[in-house]
C-alpha positions as CSV (number, residue, x, y, z in Angstrom):
1,M,-31.7,-69.7,-70.0
2,T,-30.9,-69.3,-66.3
3,D,-30.6,-73.1,-65.7
4,K,-28.2,-73.6,-68.6
5,Q,-24.5,-73.3,-68.5
6,I,-21.7,-72.8,-71.1
7,R,-19.0,-75.5,-70.7
8,W,-15.7,-73.7,-70.9
9,G,-12.3,-75.0,-71.7
10,V,-9.2,-73.2,-70.7
11,L,-6.4,-73.0,-73.3
12,G,-3.2,-72.1,-71.7
13,P,-3.3,-72.6,-67.9
14,G,-1.2,-69.6,-66.8
15,K,-1.7,-66.7,-64.3
16,I,-4.6,-65.0,-66.0
17,A,-6.3,-68.4,-66.6
18,R,-6.3,-68.9,-62.9
19,K,-8.2,-65.6,-62.4
20,F,-10.7,-66.6,-65.1
21,T,-11.3,-70.0,-63.6
22,E,-11.7,-68.7,-60.1
23,A,-14.3,-66.1,-61.4
24,A,-16.1,-68.7,-63.5
25,S,-16.8,-70.7,-60.4
26,R,-19.0,-67.8,-59.2
27,V,-20.9,-67.4,-62.4
28,K,-24.3,-69.2,-62.7
29,N,-24.3,-69.7,-66.5
30,A,-20.7,-70.8,-66.8
31,K,-18.6,-73.8,-65.8
32,V,-15.0,-74.6,-66.5
33,V,-14.9,-78.3,-67.5
34,A,-11.6,-78.7,-69.2
35,A,-8.0,-77.4,-69.2
36,A,-5.4,-77.9,-71.9
37,S,-1.7,-77.4,-72.1
38,R,1.0,-78.7,-74.4
39,N,2.2,-80.5,-71.3
40,I,-0.3,-83.0,-69.8
41,E,1.3,-82.7,-66.3
42,R,0.8,-78.9,-66.3
43,A,-2.8,-79.3,-67.5
44,Q,-3.5,-82.0,-64.9
45,E,-2.0,-79.9,-62.1
46,F,-4.2,-77.0,-63.1
47,A,-7.3,-79.2,-63.3
48,D,-6.6,-80.7,-59.9
49,K,-6.2,-77.4,-58.3
50,Y,-9.5,-76.0,-59.5
51,N,-11.5,-79.3,-59.5
52,I,-11.8,-79.3,-63.3
53,P,-12.9,-82.7,-64.5
54,I,-10.9,-83.0,-67.8
55,A,-7.2,-82.3,-68.6
56,Y,-5.8,-82.4,-72.1
57,G,-2.2,-82.7,-73.1
58,S,-2.7,-80.8,-76.4
59,Y,-4.8,-77.9,-77.5
60,E,-6.1,-79.9,-80.5
61,E,-7.8,-82.3,-78.0
62,L,-9.6,-79.4,-76.3
63,M,-10.8,-78.0,-79.6
64,Q,-12.1,-81.4,-80.7
65,S,-13.8,-82.2,-77.3
66,S,-17.6,-82.8,-77.4
67,E,-17.6,-81.8,-73.7
68,V,-16.7,-78.2,-74.4
69,D,-18.9,-75.4,-75.8
70,A,-16.5,-72.5,-75.6
71,I,-12.8,-71.9,-75.2
72,Y,-11.0,-69.2,-73.2
73,I,-7.6,-68.4,-74.8
74,A,-5.0,-67.3,-72.2
75,T,-1.8,-67.8,-74.1
76,P,0.8,-65.1,-74.8
77,H,-0.3,-62.5,-77.4
78,S,1.6,-64.0,-80.3
79,Y,-0.4,-67.2,-80.2
80,H,-3.9,-65.7,-80.0
81,Y,-4.4,-65.6,-83.8
82,K,-3.3,-69.2,-84.4
83,Y,-5.4,-70.8,-81.7
84,A,-8.5,-68.6,-82.1
85,I,-8.7,-69.4,-85.8
86,A,-8.3,-73.1,-85.0
87,C,-11.0,-73.0,-82.3
88,L,-13.4,-71.2,-84.5
89,K,-12.9,-73.7,-87.3
90,H,-13.8,-76.4,-84.8
91,K,-17.0,-74.5,-84.1
92,K,-16.0,-73.6,-80.6
93,A,-17.0,-70.2,-79.3
94,V,-14.0,-68.1,-78.4
95,L,-13.2,-65.6,-75.6
96,C,-9.7,-64.5,-76.3
97,E,-7.5,-62.4,-74.0
98,K,-6.6,-58.9,-75.0
99,A,-4.9,-57.8,-77.1
100,L,-7.1,-59.9,-79.5
101,A,-4.1,-60.5,-81.8
102,I,-0.7,-58.9,-82.7
103,N,-1.9,-56.7,-85.5
104,L,-4.9,-55.5,-87.5
105,K,-4.5,-58.1,-90.3
106,E,-4.8,-60.9,-87.8
107,V,-7.8,-59.4,-86.0
108,K,-9.6,-59.0,-89.3
109,E,-9.0,-62.6,-90.3
110,M,-10.2,-63.8,-86.9
111,I,-13.4,-61.8,-87.2
112,E,-14.0,-63.0,-90.8
113,T,-13.5,-66.6,-89.6
114,A,-16.0,-66.1,-86.8
115,K,-18.5,-64.7,-89.3
116,T,-17.9,-67.5,-91.8
117,E,-18.2,-70.2,-89.2
118,K,-21.1,-68.4,-87.5
119,V,-19.4,-68.8,-84.1
120,F,-19.0,-66.4,-81.2
121,L,-15.8,-64.4,-80.9
122,M,-15.0,-61.7,-78.3
123,E,-11.9,-60.0,-77.0
124,A,-11.6,-60.5,-73.3
125,M,-11.4,-56.8,-72.4
126,W,-12.8,-57.5,-68.9
127,S,-12.7,-53.9,-67.8
128,R,-15.4,-53.0,-70.2
129,F,-17.9,-55.1,-68.2
130,L,-17.1,-53.7,-64.8
131,P,-19.9,-51.8,-63.1
132,S,-17.6,-48.8,-62.6
133,I,-16.7,-48.6,-66.3
134,K,-20.3,-49.2,-67.4
135,R,-21.4,-46.3,-65.1
136,V,-18.8,-44.0,-66.7
137,V,-19.9,-44.9,-70.2
138,E,-23.5,-44.3,-69.2
139,L,-22.6,-40.9,-67.7
140,V,-20.7,-39.8,-70.8
141,N,-23.3,-41.0,-73.2
142,S,-26.1,-39.4,-71.3
143,G,-24.8,-35.9,-72.2
144,E,-25.7,-34.7,-68.7
145,Y,-22.2,-33.2,-68.2
146,G,-21.7,-32.2,-71.8
147,K,-19.1,-33.5,-74.3
148,I,-15.6,-34.8,-73.5
149,V,-12.9,-32.1,-73.6
150,S,-10.0,-34.3,-72.7
151,I,-8.9,-37.6,-71.1
152,Q,-5.8,-38.6,-69.1
153,S,-5.3,-42.3,-68.5
154,D,-2.3,-44.3,-67.4
155,F,-1.3,-47.8,-66.5
156,G,2.2,-48.5,-65.4
157,F,3.9,-50.9,-63.0
158,K,7.5,-51.8,-62.2
159,A,8.3,-55.3,-63.4
160,P,11.6,-57.0,-62.5
161,V,14.0,-56.7,-65.5
162,D,14.3,-60.2,-66.8
163,I,15.2,-60.6,-70.5
164,N,13.8,-64.2,-70.4
165,N,10.4,-63.1,-69.0
166,R,7.4,-62.9,-71.4
167,L,7.1,-59.2,-70.7
168,Y,10.5,-58.5,-72.4
169,N,10.1,-61.1,-75.2
170,L,9.2,-59.6,-78.5
171,E,8.4,-63.0,-80.0
172,L,5.6,-63.3,-77.5
173,G,4.3,-59.8,-78.0
174,G,6.1,-58.5,-74.9
175,G,6.4,-54.9,-73.8
176,A,4.3,-52.2,-72.2
177,L,1.9,-51.6,-75.1
178,L,0.2,-54.9,-75.4
179,D,0.5,-55.9,-71.8
180,V,-0.9,-52.8,-70.0
181,G,-1.1,-50.0,-72.6
182,V,-3.9,-51.8,-74.2
183,Y,-6.2,-50.8,-71.3
184,P,-6.0,-47.0,-71.6
185,V,-5.9,-47.2,-75.4
186,F,-9.0,-49.2,-75.3
187,L,-10.9,-46.9,-73.0
188,V,-10.0,-43.8,-74.9
189,S,-10.8,-45.3,-78.3
190,Y,-14.1,-46.7,-76.9
191,L,-15.2,-43.3,-75.6
192,L,-13.9,-41.1,-78.4
193,G,-13.4,-43.5,-81.3
194,K,-10.5,-43.6,-83.7
195,P,-8.4,-40.4,-83.4
196,A,-7.6,-38.1,-86.3
197,N,-3.9,-38.1,-85.3
198,I,-1.6,-39.8,-82.8
199,L,1.6,-38.4,-81.3
200,T,3.9,-40.9,-79.8
201,S,7.1,-41.3,-77.7
202,A,8.6,-44.5,-76.3
203,S,11.7,-46.0,-74.7
204,F,12.9,-49.5,-75.1
205,A,14.4,-52.4,-73.1
206,E,17.6,-54.1,-74.3
207,T,15.5,-56.9,-75.8
208,G,13.8,-54.3,-78.1
209,A,10.5,-54.5,-76.2
210,D,8.9,-51.2,-75.4
211,A,9.5,-50.3,-71.8
212,Q,7.3,-47.2,-71.5
213,G,5.4,-44.8,-73.8
214,S,3.4,-41.7,-74.0
215,F,0.7,-41.1,-76.6
216,I,-1.5,-38.2,-77.4
217,F,-4.7,-38.9,-79.3
218,E,-6.0,-35.9,-81.2
219,Y,-9.6,-35.5,-82.2
220,E,-11.8,-32.9,-83.9
221,K,-12.5,-29.6,-82.2
222,G,-9.4,-29.7,-80.1
223,V,-10.3,-32.8,-78.0
224,Q,-7.3,-34.7,-76.8
225,A,-6.4,-37.8,-74.8
226,A,-3.1,-38.3,-73.0
227,I,-2.0,-41.9,-72.4
228,T,1.0,-43.2,-70.5
229,T,2.1,-46.8,-70.0
230,S,5.1,-48.5,-68.5
231,I,6.6,-51.8,-67.3
232,I,9.5,-50.0,-65.6
233,S,7.7,-47.7,-63.1
234,D,4.7,-47.6,-60.9
235,S,2.1,-45.0,-61.9
236,S,-1.1,-43.7,-60.4
237,I,-3.3,-46.0,-62.6
238,I,-6.1,-43.3,-62.6
239,T,-8.2,-42.2,-65.4
240,Q,-9.7,-38.7,-65.6
241,I,-12.4,-37.8,-68.1
242,N,-12.8,-34.0,-68.4
243,L,-16.2,-33.0,-69.7
244,E,-17.7,-29.5,-70.3
245,K,-19.6,-29.5,-67.0
246,A,-17.8,-32.0,-64.8
247,R,-14.8,-34.2,-64.3
248,I,-15.1,-37.9,-63.8
249,E,-12.2,-39.7,-62.1
250,I,-12.0,-43.5,-62.1
251,C,-10.1,-44.3,-59.0
252,R,-6.9,-46.4,-58.6
253,P,-6.6,-49.0,-60.0
254,W,-9.1,-47.9,-62.6
255,Y,-9.0,-51.0,-64.8
256,Q,-10.2,-53.2,-61.9
257,P,-13.4,-53.1,-59.9
258,S,-13.1,-49.5,-58.6
259,A,-14.9,-46.4,-57.5
260,I,-15.6,-43.1,-59.4
261,K,-15.7,-39.5,-58.4
262,I,-17.9,-37.0,-60.2
263,Y,-16.4,-33.5,-59.7
264,S,-18.8,-30.6,-60.1
265,D,-15.9,-28.2,-59.7
266,R,-12.2,-28.5,-58.8
267,F,-12.8,-29.7,-55.3
268,N,-16.3,-31.0,-54.7
269,Y,-17.3,-34.4,-55.9
270,Q,-19.9,-37.2,-55.6
271,Y,-18.4,-40.6,-54.7
272,E,-19.8,-43.9,-56.1
273,D,-18.2,-47.2,-55.0
274,F,-18.3,-50.2,-57.3
275,K,-15.8,-52.5,-55.5
276,V,-17.2,-56.0,-54.9
277,S,-16.1,-58.2,-52.1
278,G,-15.2,-61.8,-52.9
279,Q,-14.9,-61.3,-56.6
280,N,-11.9,-60.5,-58.9
281,G,-13.9,-58.7,-61.6
282,Y,-13.7,-61.3,-64.4
283,E,-17.2,-62.6,-63.5
284,Y,-18.9,-59.8,-65.5
285,E,-17.3,-60.6,-68.8
286,I,-17.7,-64.4,-68.3
287,E,-21.4,-64.0,-67.6
288,A,-21.8,-61.6,-70.6
289,A,-20.0,-64.0,-73.0
290,S,-21.8,-67.0,-71.7
291,T,-25.2,-65.3,-72.1
292,D,-24.4,-64.3,-75.7
293,I,-23.3,-67.9,-76.5
294,L,-26.5,-69.3,-75.0
295,D,-28.5,-66.9,-77.0
296,G,-26.8,-67.9,-80.2
297,K,-25.0,-64.6,-80.8
298,T,-21.7,-64.3,-82.6
299,E,-20.5,-61.1,-81.0
300,N,-21.1,-59.0,-77.9
301,E,-22.7,-55.6,-78.2
302,M,-20.6,-54.0,-75.4
303,M,-17.3,-55.3,-76.7
304,S,-18.1,-55.7,-80.4
305,H,-15.9,-56.8,-83.3
306,Q,-15.7,-53.2,-84.4
307,D,-14.5,-52.1,-80.9
308,S,-11.6,-54.6,-81.3
309,L,-10.9,-53.4,-84.8
310,T,-10.7,-49.7,-83.7
311,L,-8.5,-50.7,-80.7
312,M,-6.1,-52.6,-82.9
313,E,-6.0,-49.8,-85.5
314,C,-4.8,-47.5,-82.7
315,L,-2.2,-50.0,-81.4
316,D,-0.9,-50.6,-85.0
317,T,-0.5,-46.8,-85.5
318,I,1.4,-46.4,-82.3
319,R,3.7,-49.3,-83.1
320,E,4.4,-48.0,-86.6
321,Q,5.3,-44.6,-85.2
322,I,7.6,-45.9,-82.5
323,G,9.2,-48.6,-84.7
324,L,8.0,-51.6,-82.7
325,K,7.8,-54.9,-84.6
326,Y,7.0,-58.4,-83.5
327,P,9.0,-61.1,-85.2
328,G,7.0,-63.6,-87.2
329,H,4.0,-61.2,-87.4
330,D,5.4,-57.9,-88.8
331,D,8.2,-59.3,-91.0
């Protein structure tokens, strides 16, 4: 399989699509061969910049293309469901940016469609495939340091207040939760599963989008996870996993290629560096998805359909508690 490549098409040539395309150029089993936008000039500009041979002026052309094996969906959150379903029905494998959709109902339908069409579908939770995160999961699962007692994880940054920006637009799924909160919510739910109870607090921008939030996930036997997220203030962007016999810290910024510290007590630690020069970190998920597609799989074991379902269940519970709704999806 090493000499074969998955021919990727990019649906939605925005900021995150640039990172994906740059990373794909460094992955042996992947090649971006097409870019599509609803504006042909924008698609052509993107294609020219990254030496992509084909530009399409509509998403439908990309889905119908015989030159493309798989499609990376990089649109705003509110369009994920619509375009993923369409791609799957065109028998195109799909790697869709997180959050996979707006709500649990949409995620379930996307997964059912993938199963019916027997086509690969994966949420592009790129952090799951980073060597640092893989190492943390390995350490936790090994039981070497005992069970998890608690987790603290945050992700916040200060974005310019612009009511016309995607971040503040509820119709596009804007707000802190789906943009950056999805990262710590994912990590906690991946390590501990669905919580027995969630306690929430949030504040909102004038557009109704959530500006910041704090969430406590409660589990059996007193295990807790504290999550904070924001688009109005910079935070440490550190995750601490407290186990019975050690504390694991994923260093700033924890959701990117990073380093970890394994504390044997309050002050002494072992340092492991997983930062990679010349890469942006998207390479790992692209290689994993491409390998699965080449192998004829319909989902990835490390970022499974069930992982996406559990994540969205948590996000839906948070939204219900803080009263956050997205027009056209939660009406």
